[in-house]
C-alpha positions in Angstrom: 38.3 -0.7 -13.2 41.2 -3.0 -13.9 41.0 -6.8 -13.3 43.3 -6.8 -10.3 41.3 -4.2 -8.4 38.0 -5.9 -9.3 39.4 -9.1 -7.9 40.3 -7.3 -4.7 36.7 -6.0 -4.3 35.3 -9.5 -5.0 37.5 -11.5 -2.7 37.9 -8.9 0.0 40.7 -9.0 2.5 41.6 -12.7 1.9 41.8 -12.0 -1.8 43.9 -8.9 -1.2 46.4 -10.9 0.8 46.6 -13.6 -1.8 46.9 -11.2 -4.7 49.5 -9.1 -2.8 51.7 -12.0 -2.0 51.4 -13.5 -5.5 52.3 -10.2 -7.1 55.2 -9.7 -4.7 56.5 -13.2 -5.5 56.2 -12.6 -9.2 58.1 -9.4 -9.0 60.9 -11.0 -6.8 61.1 -13.9 -9.2 61.7 -11.5 -12.0 64.8 -10.0 -10.4 68.4 -11.2 -11.1 70.4 -12.5 -8.2 72.3 -9.2 -7.9 69.1 -7.2 -7.8 67.7 -9.6 -5.1 70.9 -9.1 -3.1 70.3 -5.3 -3.2 66.6 -5.3 -2.5 66.0 -8.2 -0.1 67.3 -7.4 3.4 66.9 -8.8 6.9 63.7 -7.8 8.6 65.8 -6.5 11.5 68.0 -4.3 9.2 68.2 -0.8 10.5 67.0 0.6 7.2 63.5 -0.9 7.7 62.4 1.9 10.1 64.4 4.7 8.4 62.3 6.6 5.9 62.4 9.9 4.0 60.8 11.9 1.3 63.9 13.6 -0.2 65.3 13.3 -3.7 67.2 10.0 -3.9 70.4 11.8 -5.0 70.6 13.5 -1.6 71.4 10.3 0.3 72.0 6.6 -0.1 68.9 4.5 -0.2 68.5 0.7 0.3 66.9 -1.3 -2.4 66.7 -1.5 -6.2 65.7 1.6 -8.1 63.2 1.8 -11.0 66.1 2.8 -13.2 67.7 -0.6 -12.6 64.6 -2.6 -13.7 64.0 -3.9 -17.2 60.7 -3.1 -18.9 59.2 -6.5 -17.9 60.3 -6.1 -14.3 58.7 -2.7 -14.2 55.4 -4.3 -15.3 55.7 -6.8 -12.5 56.3 -4.0 -10.1 53.4 -1.9 -11.3 51.1 -4.9 -10.7 52.6 -5.4 -7.2 52.0 -1.7 -6.4 48.5 -1.7 -7.7 47.5 -4.7 -5.5 48.8 -2.9 -2.4 47.0 0.4 -3.1 43.5 1.6 -4.0 43.0 3.0 -7.5 43.1 6.5 -6.1 46.2 5.8 -4.0 48.0 4.3 -7.0 47.1 7.2 -9.3 48.3 9.7 -6.7 51.6 7.8 -6.4 52.1 7.8 -10.1 51.3 11.5 -10.4 53.7 12.4 -7.6 56.5 10.5 -9.4 55.6 12.3 -12.7 56.1 15.7 -11.0 59.8 15.0 -11.1 59.6 15.5 -14.9 57.9 18.9 -14.3 60.6 19.9 -11.9 63.3 18.7 -14.3 61.8 20.9 -17.0 61.6 23.9 -14.6 65.1 23.4 -13.0 67.1 21.5 -15.6 68.8 19.5 -12.8 68.8 15.9 -14.1 70.9 14.5 -11.2 68.3 15.8 -8.7 65.1 15.4 -10.6 64.7 11.9 -11.9 61.4 9.9 -12.0 63.4 6.7 -12.0 65.2 7.3 -8.7 62.6 5.6 -6.6 63.7 2.6 -4.6 62.0 -0.7 -3.8 63.3 -2.6 -0.7 62.1 -5.8 1.0 62.7 -6.7 4.7 62.3 -10.4 5.2 61.2 -13.0 2.6 57.4 -13.0 1.8 57.7 -16.6 0.6 59.1 -18.0 3.8 58.8 -15.5 6.7 55.8 -14.9 9.0 56.9 -11.3 9.3 58.1 -9.2 6.4 57.6 -5.9 4.8 58.5 -3.7 1.8 58.8 -0.1 1.0 58.7 2.2 -2.1 60.4 5.5 -1.6 61.7 8.6 -3.3 61.1 12.3 -3.6 57.8 13.1 -2.0 56.7 9.5 -1.7 57.2 7.0 1.1 55.0 3.9 1.2 55.7 1.3 3.9 54.0 -2.0 4.2 54.5 -4.6 7.1 52.8 -8.0 7.0 52.3 -10.2 10.0 50.4 -13.4 9.1 47.1 -12.1 7.8 47.5 -8.6 9.1 49.0 -5.6 7.4 50.3 -2.1 8.4 50.4 0.8 6.0 52.1 3.4 8.1 54.0 5.6 7.9 52.7 6.9 4.6 53.9 10.2 3.1 52.7 11.9 -0.1 53.9 15.3 -1.3 53.5 17.4 -4.4 55.8 20.1 -5.9 54.4 22.0 -7.6 51.1 21.5 -5.8 49.5 23.2 -8.8 51.3 23.1 -12.1 51.5 26.6 -13.3 52.6 26.2 -16.9 53.1 23.6 -19.7 50.9 20.8 -21.0 49.8 19.8 -17.5 49.0 23.4 -16.4 46.4 23.4 -13.6 46.9 19.8 -12.5 46.8 19.4 -8.7 47.9 16.0 -7.4 46.8 16.3 -3.8 43.8 18.7 -4.4 41.4 16.9 -2.1 43.7 16.9 0.9 44.0 20.6 0.6 40.5 21.6 -0.5 38.6 19.5 2.1 40.8 21.1 4.8 40.1 24.6 3.6 36.4 23.9 3.2 36.2 22.6 6.8 38.1 25.5 8.5 36.0 28.0 6.5 32.8 26.4 7.6 33.5 27.3 11.2 31.9 30.2 13.0 34.2 32.7 14.8 34.2 30.8 18.1 35.0 27.6 16.4 37.8 29.2 14.4 39.3 30.7 17.6 39.5 27.2 19.0 40.7 25.5 15.8 43.5 28.0 14.8 46.2 27.3 17.4 49.0 29.2 15.7 48.9 32.3 13.4 51.9 31.3 11.3 51.9 28.0 9.5 54.7 25.5 10.2 57.2 25.4 7.4 57.3 21.6 7.6 55.3 18.7 9.0 56.2 18.8 12.7 57.0 15.0 13.0 59.3 15.2 9.9 60.9 11.8 9.2 61.0 10.5 12.8 60.9 6.7 13.0 58.2 6.8 15.6 56.0 9.5 17.0 54.0 10.1 20.1 50.8 12.0 20.5 51.5 15.7 20.3 50.0 18.3 22.7 46.3 18.6 22.0 45.7 21.5 19.7 42.6 22.8 17.8 38.9 21.9 18.1 37.4 18.7 19.2 35.1 16.8 16.8 32.4 17.0 19.5 32.4 20.8 19.1 31.4 20.5 15.5 27.9 20.4 14.1 26.8 17.3 12.1 27.7 18.7 8.7 31.2 19.7 10.0 31.7 16.3 11.6 30.8 14.6 8.3 33.3 16.9 6.5 36.0 16.0 9.0 35.3 12.2 8.5 35.5 12.8 4.8 38.9 14.4 5.1 40.2 11.6 7.3 38.9 9.0 4.8 40.7 10.8 2.0 44.0 9.7 3.7 42.8 6.2 4.5 41.4 5.6 1.0 44.9 5.2 -0.4 44.6 1.6 0.9 42.6 -1.1 -0.9 38.9 -0.5 -0.2 38.4 -3.5 2.2 41.4 -2.5 4.3 40.4 1.2 4.2 36.9 0.4 5.6 38.4 -1.7 8.4 40.8 1.1 9.4 38.1 3.7 9.2 35.9 1.5 11.5 38.8 1.5 14.1 39.1 5.3 13.8 35.4 5.7 14.3 35.5 3.5 17.4 37.7 6.1 19.0 35.6 8.6 21.0 35.0 11.6 18.9 35.9 13.8 21.8 39.5 12.5 21.4 39.8 13.6 17.7 41.0 17.1 17.2 41.3 19.3 14.1 44.0 22.0 14.4 44.9 24.7 12.0 47.9 27.1 11.6 48.4 29.9 9.1 46.1 31.4 6.4 42.6 30.0 5.7 42.7 30.6 1.9 44.5 28.9 -0.9 47.8 30.4 -2.2 48.9 31.4 1.3 50.9 29.2 3.7 48.7 26.9 5.8 49.0 23.8 7.9 46.6 21.4 9.6 46.7 18.3 11.7 44.1 15.8 12.8 45.0 13.8 15.9 43.1 10.9 17.5 44.1 8.4 20.1 45.9 6.1 17.6 46.7 8.2 14.6 48.0 11.5 13.3 47.5 13.3 10.0 49.7 16.3 9.1 49.4 18.6 6.1 51.3 21.7 5.1 51.4 23.9 2.0 53.9 26.6 2.9 57.0 26.4 0.7 57.5 27.9 -2.8 54.8 30.5 -2.3 52.4 27.9 -0.8 52.7 25.7 -3.9 54.5 22.7 -2.3 52.5 20.1 -0.3 53.6 17.6 2.3 51.2 15.2 3.9 51.6 12.2 6.2 49.6 9.5 8.0 51.2 8.2 11.2 50.0 5.4 13.6 51.3 6.0 17.1 51.6 2.4 18.0 51.4 0.9 14.5 54.1 2.6 12.4 56.1 -0.2 10.7 53.7 -2.7 12.2 55.1 -2.3 15.7 51.8 -3.2 17.4 51.2 -6.2 15.2 54.7 -7.4 15.7 54.3 -7.1 19.5 51.0 -9.1 19.4 52.6 -11.7 17.2 55.4 -12.4 19.6 53.1 -12.3 22.6 50.7 -14.8 21.1 53.2 -17.1 19.3 54.1 -20.1 21.6 57.3 -20.8 19.6 58.7 -17.4 20.7 
């Protein structure tokens, strides 16, 4: 375990906030004025709530790219990213970026497949503003952080993988988002016929996550099987799958978010499935509670191309925290 992550575990949330702000300040201080002008925007800039998971060459993106950073600046950024993710979350993010090199080798399109075309943008100034945020985004990765005082929002968060399983070359067999897929398949295949009839709400998998890149999402029509209709082992398996998504956060924050999810009535948490129930064939699932939504699909490229997302209905881009801040702050 590296020193930064050990410090997070020792100092808990307070330590995380201090380390996060310090690492962010160090990265910002390493930037030139031109780089700061590109990457530090107003908190109210329209780009703050605009997110995507497309190759950066497909559209203009705010912020400074990895390609524009010096070697030392990249080191500062890596430290910043590590302090805002768990070890597993950081490793997934790095492996997702590294898949661009695999796609480059397969396709030979250097303008489209570039592991340096990931952008870092700040909204507000972490050194002086009570409300600020930052994002890190590129192909198959969108990480969004919003800070309000001593509170933080991590949504929306998107992670994808193409290829989901590397089929050839030195990294043959590697699967970046294996747990997200395997735990879902294990759960659906643990159901008896009556449970499967409830859980599978559509015979054909959606080709894409239904909420796509919407800035905000509302609860979708209830679909699938309620957690209350599962036996104890199945409920534990569903909690394990939910935690796989939450665990990209630093451990102390992940535990707090999981506690909030578990405080929701289990009867309000639904697991829904669409498509095949075996690997290698198109499949999709969603988990929806009162406050959150998880979507997963593996349908494109012969079911070897994963998209997954965590959304908070009221908390994407920190909306609920921002609202509370303005309601409780006398100077507003």
